[in-house]
Z-matrix of the N, CA and C atoms (Angstrom, degrees):
N
C 1 1.423
C 2 1.547 1 105.88
N 3 1.348 2 114.13 1 124.43
C 4 1.401 3 121.77 2 -178.83
C 5 1.564 4 110.53 3 -95.04
N 6 1.298 5 115.08 4 114.89
C 7 1.519 6 120.07 5 -176.93
C 8 1.504 7 109.23 6 -111.80
N 9 1.352 8 115.08 7 126.66
C 10 1.470 9 121.81 8 173.41
C 11 1.542 10 107.32 9 -112.18
N 12 1.315 11 114.33 10 134.20
C 13 1.473 12 122.63 11 -179.66
C 14 1.525 13 105.04 12 -112.75
N 15 1.336 14 118.68 13 123.63
C 16 1.439 15 122.82 14 176.65
C 17 1.561 16 109.71 15 -128.01
N 18 1.350 17 112.25 16 138.72
C 19 1.507 18 115.93 17 -179.43
C 20 1.527 19 110.55 18 -114.87
N 21 1.292 20 112.08 19 130.95
C 22 1.536 21 118.52 20 177.75
C 23 1.516 22 106.07 21 -115.98
N 24 1.316 23 115.45 22 112.08
C 25 1.505 24 123.80 23 -177.81
C 26 1.497 25 111.28 24 64.27
N 27 1.300 26 118.34 25 21.32
C 28 1.482 27 120.30 26 176.72
C 29 1.540 28 107.80 27 -146.25
N 30 1.291 29 114.03 28 143.90
C 31 1.454 30 116.82 29 178.71
C 32 1.564 31 111.30 30 -84.25
N 33 1.283 32 117.00 31 128.63
C 34 1.474 33 119.57 32 177.25
C 35 1.513 34 106.45 33 -98.27
N 36 1.343 35 112.78 34 135.99
C 37 1.500 36 122.72 35 -177.44
C 38 1.487 37 108.07 36 -114.03
N 39 1.360 38 115.65 37 168.04
C 40 1.436 39 121.22 38 175.68
C 41 1.567 40 109.78 39 -60.82
N 42 1.281 41 115.77 40 -37.02
C 43 1.511 42 115.95 41 -179.10
C 44 1.481 43 114.79 42 -66.75
N 45 1.304 44 120.85 43 -38.83
C 46 1.443 45 122.28 44 174.35
C 47 1.517 46 111.89 45 -70.41
N 48 1.336 47 115.27 46 -32.28
C 49 1.484 48 118.97 47 173.64
C 50 1.485 49 112.09 48 -63.62
N 51 1.384 50 117.83 49 -44.83
C 52 1.424 51 118.58 50 -179.29
C 53 1.500 52 110.93 51 -68.14
N 54 1.349 53 117.27 52 -39.11
C 55 1.496 54 123.08 53 178.25
C 56 1.518 55 110.29 54 -61.06
N 57 1.360 56 116.94 55 -43.27
C 58 1.488 57 120.24 56 178.66
C 59 1.511 58 111.02 57 -64.00
N 60 1.304 59 114.87 58 -43.55
C 61 1.522 60 117.05 59 -178.66
C 62 1.543 61 110.97 60 -64.68
N 63 1.347 62 118.71 61 -39.47
C 64 1.409 63 125.63 62 178.68
C 65 1.534 64 109.85 63 -62.65
N 66 1.333 65 117.19 64 -45.94
C 67 1.462 66 120.58 65 -177.60
C 68 1.500 67 109.43 66 -68.31
N 69 1.337 68 118.56 67 -43.61
C 70 1.480 69 118.68 68 -179.23
C 71 1.550 70 110.99 69 -68.24
N 72 1.305 71 117.89 70 -36.48
C 73 1.437 72 121.81 71 179.38
C 74 1.601 73 107.29 72 -62.09
N 75 1.315 74 112.67 73 -43.96
C 76 1.519 75 116.73 74 -178.67
C 77 1.544 76 110.71 75 -65.23
N 78 1.302 77 119.36 76 -43.81
C 79 1.475 78 121.00 77 -176.88
C 80 1.506 79 113.92 78 -83.06
N 81 1.334 80 119.46 79 -35.81
C 82 1.411 81 124.60 80 -177.07
C 83 1.548 82 113.95 81 -105.07
N 84 1.284 83 119.72 82 7.60
C 85 1.413 84 125.37 83 -175.45
C 86 1.506 85 112.70 84 -59.98
N 87 1.308 86 119.14 85 -36.00
C 88 1.473 87 120.80 86 -177.16
C 89 1.515 88 112.12 87 -81.62
N 90 1.343 89 116.71 88 -6.05
C 91 1.397 90 122.40 89 179.21
C 92 1.565 91 113.77 90 -106.35
N 93 1.301 92 119.38 91 27.37
C 94 1.397 93 122.23 92 -171.10
C 95 1.520 94 112.83 93 -61.70
N 96 1.315 95 118.92 94 -33.91
C 97 1.473 96 121.37 95 -179.96
C 98 1.474 97 115.38 96 -67.27
N 99 1.418 98 119.12 97 -52.15
C 100 1.433 99 119.28 98 -175.13
C 101 1.556 100 111.09 99 -79.24
N 102 1.329 101 121.37 100 -11.34
C 103 1.472 102 121.22 101 179.09
C 104 1.455 103 111.15 102 -88.36
N 105 1.388 104 114.55 103 121.23
C 106 1.409 105 118.09 104 -177.50
C 107 1.471 106 111.39 105 -94.20
N 108 1.406 107 115.54 106 -46.18
C 109 1.478 108 119.67 107 -177.68
C 110 1.535 109 108.28 108 -153.80
N 111 1.392 110 113.18 109 145.37
C 112 1.417 111 119.91 110 175.83
C 113 1.478 112 110.56 111 -123.03
N 114 1.327 113 117.91 112 129.95
C 115 1.406 114 123.05 113 177.99
C 116 1.546 115 107.92 114 -117.47
N 117 1.368 116 114.82 115 123.24
C 118 1.436 117 124.35 116 -179.16
C 119 1.497 118 108.23 117 -109.90
N 120 1.350 119 118.17 118 124.30
C 121 1.447 120 122.14 119 178.63
C 122 1.556 121 107.32 120 -118.47
N 123 1.319 122 115.07 121 118.78
C 124 1.462 123 121.04 122 175.16
C 125 1.508 124 107.96 123 -100.24
N 126 1.304 125 116.69 124 130.39
C 127 1.462 126 116.94 125 -174.04
C 128 1.555 127 107.99 126 -137.47
N 129 1.321 128 114.95 127 133.50
C 130 1.501 129 122.50 128 177.36
C 131 1.532 130 104.05 129 -97.39
N 132 1.370 131 115.73 130 104.00
C 133 1.477 132 116.39 131 -174.94
C 134 1.544 133 114.74 132 -71.00
N 135 1.317 134 115.59 133 -37.45
C 136 1.455 135 118.01 134 -176.85
C 137 1.491 136 115.97 135 -94.31
N 138 1.321 137 117.76 136 -2.54
C 139 1.415 138 120.05 137 -177.13
C 140 1.523 139 110.87 138 74.42
N 141 1.396 140 117.93 139 -136.19
C 142 1.461 141 119.21 140 178.69
C 143 1.523 142 117.61 141 -71.42
N 144 1.383 143 117.04 142 -14.97
C 145 1.449 144 116.70 143 177.91
C 146 1.550 145 111.23 144 -69.42
N 147 1.341 146 115.37 145 161.11
C 148 1.427 147 120.52 146 -176.22
C 149 1.515 148 110.68 147 -92.41
N 150 1.337 149 116.90 148 170.74
C 151 1.477 150 123.48 149 179.36
C 152 1.506 151 110.69 150 129.03
N 153 1.339 152 111.29 151 -177.29
C 154 1.437 153 117.12 152 175.56
C 155 1.520 154 108.32 153 -76.87
N 156 1.284 155 115.92 154 94.57
C 157 1.524 156 115.92 155 -168.12
C 158 1.490 157 113.07 156 -140.16
N 159 1.352 158 120.21 157 9.58
C 160 1.433 159 121.67 158 177.29
C 161 1.514 160 105.77 159 -102.48
N 162 1.384 161 112.47 160 122.04
C 163 1.492 162 118.64 161 -179.77
C 164 1.501 163 106.99 162 -114.33
N 165 1.309 164 117.04 163 136.10
C 166 1.502 165 123.85 164 173.89
C 167 1.596 166 104.59 165 -117.18
N 168 1.312 167 113.02 166 121.13
C 169 1.462 168 117.74 167 177.71
C 170 1.542 169 105.32 168 -116.91
N 171 1.272 170 116.35 169 122.71
C 172 1.493 171 123.45 170 177.71
C 173 1.538 172 111.19 171 -107.46
N 174 1.272 173 120.98 172 124.65
C 175 1.443 174 127.00 173 173.49
C 176 1.502 175 108.86 174 -115.28
N 177 1.338 176 115.78 175 125.12
C 178 1.475 177 120.47 176 -177.12
C 179 1.476 178 107.23 177 -118.60
N 180 1.304 179 117.28 178 121.97
C 181 1.511 180 124.01 179 172.17
C 182 1.525 181 107.73 180 -89.66
N 183 1.336 182 112.87 181 122.13
C 184 1.418 183 123.29 182 178.56
C 185 1.536 184 110.84 183 -101.74
N 186 1.347 185 116.29 184 145.63
C 187 1.490 186 118.71 185 175.58
C 188 1.523 187 108.54 186 -71.58
N 189 1.295 188 114.04 187 121.10
C 190 1.495 189 123.43 188 175.31
C 191 1.572 190 112.32 189 59.01
N 192 1.298 191 120.03 190 22.46
C 193 1.433 192 124.64 191 178.98
C 194 1.481 193 114.91 192 -132.53
N 195 1.377 194 117.18 193 3.66
C 196 1.450 195 118.67 194 178.19
C 197 1.561 196 112.41 195 85.77
N 198 1.292 197 114.25 196 -150.47
C 199 1.456 198 121.61 197 -177.73
C 200 1.537 199 110.14 198 -123.17
N 201 1.317 200 112.19 199 152.40
C 202 1.443 201 122.76 200 177.51
C 203 1.520 202 107.15 201 -126.73
N 204 1.389 203 119.21 202 124.09
C 205 1.435 204 119.96 203 179.55
C 206 1.503 205 108.08 204 -125.52
N 207 1.355 206 114.09 205 138.63
C 208 1.436 207 121.38 206 175.84
C 209 1.577 208 108.32 207 -136.46
N 210 1.295 209 114.23 208 162.46
C 211 1.447 210 116.66 209 172.76
C 212 1.541 211 112.64 210 -149.01
N 213 1.323 212 114.99 211 160.08
C 214 1.481 213 117.46 212 177.07
C 215 1.514 214 105.97 213 -149.13
N 216 1.398 215 115.59 214 146.50
C 217 1.450 216 121.45 215 176.91
C 218 1.529 217 110.31 216 -116.33
N 219 1.306 218 118.81 217 146.65
C 220 1.452 219 126.47 218 175.94
C 221 1.454 220 113.59 219 -160.90
N 222 1.248 221 119.82 220 172.04
C 223 1.483 222 120.89 221 179.00
C 224 1.508 223 112.66 222 -84.04
N 225 1.359 224 115.46 223 -11.56
C 226 1.492 225 122.52 224 178.65
C 227 1.504 226 109.64 225 -123.82
N 228 1.289 227 118.70 226 140.40
C 229 1.479 228 124.02 227 -176.80
C 230 1.503 229 108.92 228 -64.61
N 231 1.336 230 117.39 229 -40.16
C 232 1.480 231 121.14 230 -178.18
C 233 1.466 232 111.29 231 -61.96
N 234 1.312 233 116.90 232 -44.85
C 235 1.503 234 121.96 233 -179.67
C 236 1.524 235 109.59 234 -65.25
N 237 1.342 236 116.13 235 -41.16
C 238 1.485 237 117.74 236 178.27
C 239 1.501 238 111.46 237 -62.10
N 240 1.330 239 118.76 238 -42.38
C 241 1.453 240 124.82 239 179.03
C 242 1.510 241 109.59 240 -60.29
N 243 1.378 242 118.51 241 -46.60
C 244 1.381 243 126.19 242 -173.89
C 245 1.558 244 109.27 243 -64.31
N 246 1.345 245 115.66 244 -46.30
C 247 1.475 246 120.15 245 178.67
C 248 1.510 247 112.55 246 -67.60
N 249 1.319 248 118.88 247 -38.30
C 250 1.466 249 121.06 248 178.61
C 251 1.521 250 111.72 249 -68.37
N 252 1.377 251 116.02 250 -35.75
C 253 1.454 252 120.36 251 178.51
C 254 1.533 253 111.84 252 -65.65
N 255 1.313 254 116.71 253 -39.99
C 256 1.486 255 123.74 254 178.12
C 257 1.522 256 104.89 255 -61.33
N 258 1.262 257 118.65 256 -49.02
C 259 1.533 258 122.76 257 -173.69
C 260 1.534 259 105.10 258 -67.59
N 261 1.352 260 120.30 259 -36.00
C 262 1.511 261 119.72 260 -179.20
C 263 1.493 262 109.12 261 -65.83
N 264 1.338 263 117.27 262 -41.25
C 265 1.446 264 118.87 263 -179.46
C 266 1.515 265 112.28 264 -63.14
N 267 1.295 266 116.67 265 -39.50
C 268 1.454 267 120.74 266 175.70
C 269 1.443 268 113.26 267 -64.67
N 270 1.357 269 120.05 268 -46.00
C 271 1.409 270 127.60 269 -176.14
C 272 1.484 271 110.89 270 -64.08
N 273 1.336 272 117.62 271 -47.46
C 274 1.476 273 120.28 272 177.46
C 275 1.514 274 113.58 273 -61.24
N 276 1.344 275 112.91 274 -44.81
C 277 1.464 276 116.01 275 175.80
C 278 1.511 277 112.54 276 -59.00
N 279 1.284 278 118.66 277 -40.41
C 280 1.448 279 122.76 278 177.84
C 281 1.491 280 113.81 279 -65.69
N 282 1.298 281 117.05 280 -43.74
C 283 1.472 282 120.85 281 177.24
C 284 1.518 283 110.19 282 -62.34
N 285 1.325 284 118.97 283 -45.93
C 286 1.505 285 120.02 284 -179.92
C 287 1.512 286 112.14 285 -67.95
N 288 1.315 287 118.99 286 -37.60
C 289 1.425 288 119.27 287 177.79
C 290 1.545 289 112.53 288 -66.34
N 291 1.303 290 116.51 289 -40.12
C 292 1.454 291 119.08 290 175.02
C 293 1.574 292 112.89 291 -61.34
N 294 1.313 293 114.63 292 -41.46
C 295 1.483 294 121.09 293 179.66
C 296 1.557 295 108.71 294 -64.07
N 297 1.356 296 114.07 295 -41.59
C 298 1.498 297 116.83 296 -178.86
C 299 1.528 298 110.41 297 -64.95
N 300 1.393 299 114.24 298 -44.59
C 301 1.419 300 116.86 299 -178.75
C 302 1.511 301 112.90 300 -64.36
N 303 1.306 302 118.34 301 -37.37
C 304 1.490 303 121.27 302 176.80
C 305 1.485 304 108.33 303 -62.09
N 306 1.320 305 122.85 304 -44.47
C 307 1.435 306 125.48 305 179.91
C 308 1.549 307 110.14 306 -60.45
N 309 1.306 308 114.82 307 -41.56
C 310 1.540 309 115.56 308 177.19
C 311 1.479 310 112.61 309 -66.42
N 312 1.331 311 121.35 310 -31.73
C 313 1.448 312 122.90 311 179.76
C 314 1.504 313 111.33 312 -82.40
N 315 1.314 314 118.20 313 -13.14
C 316 1.424 315 123.28 314 179.42
C 317 1.536 316 114.11 315 86.29
N 318 1.342 317 115.49 316 17.94
C 319 1.493 318 120.97 317 173.84
C 320 1.515 319 108.88 318 -86.23
N 321 1.216 320 115.65 319 121.19
C 322 1.500 321 121.91 320 -177.11
C 323 1.544 322 105.29 321 -104.03
N 324 1.359 323 113.79 322 124.81
C 325 1.449 324 119.61 323 178.07
C 326 1.507 325 108.04 324 -133.09
N 327 1.310 326 116.70 325 133.37
C 328 1.425 327 122.54 326 177.40
C 329 1.485 328 110.57 327 -74.39
N 330 1.392 329 119.59 328 137.64
C 331 1.495 330 119.66 329 179.43
C 332 1.467 331 108.28 330 -68.86
N 333 1.342 332 114.17 331 152.88
C 334 1.466 333 120.74 332 -179.45
C 335 1.520 334 112.05 333 -74.56
């Protein structure tokens, strides 16, 4: 699984990179075959001001199944990454289950 971490108005460190990789491996580990690439964007919406302003947006490229995007906001970057990783695991599982069920019913749909 290829994971890219990008920071927008926020400094990304090795610690947040390791934490992100650990969270995504935990939630997406069972989907290693269909997951082609994962892009994680951390953004500080308010800049130096305080508040719930850290956004983590995760985009997952799936083999022959298109893309899945999720996001989470929190006051801490680690919490935002954790919440977004949980949502990503659920969303990828849902997308793959729906695709499997369609194949079983004989409904053919072209990926987006």
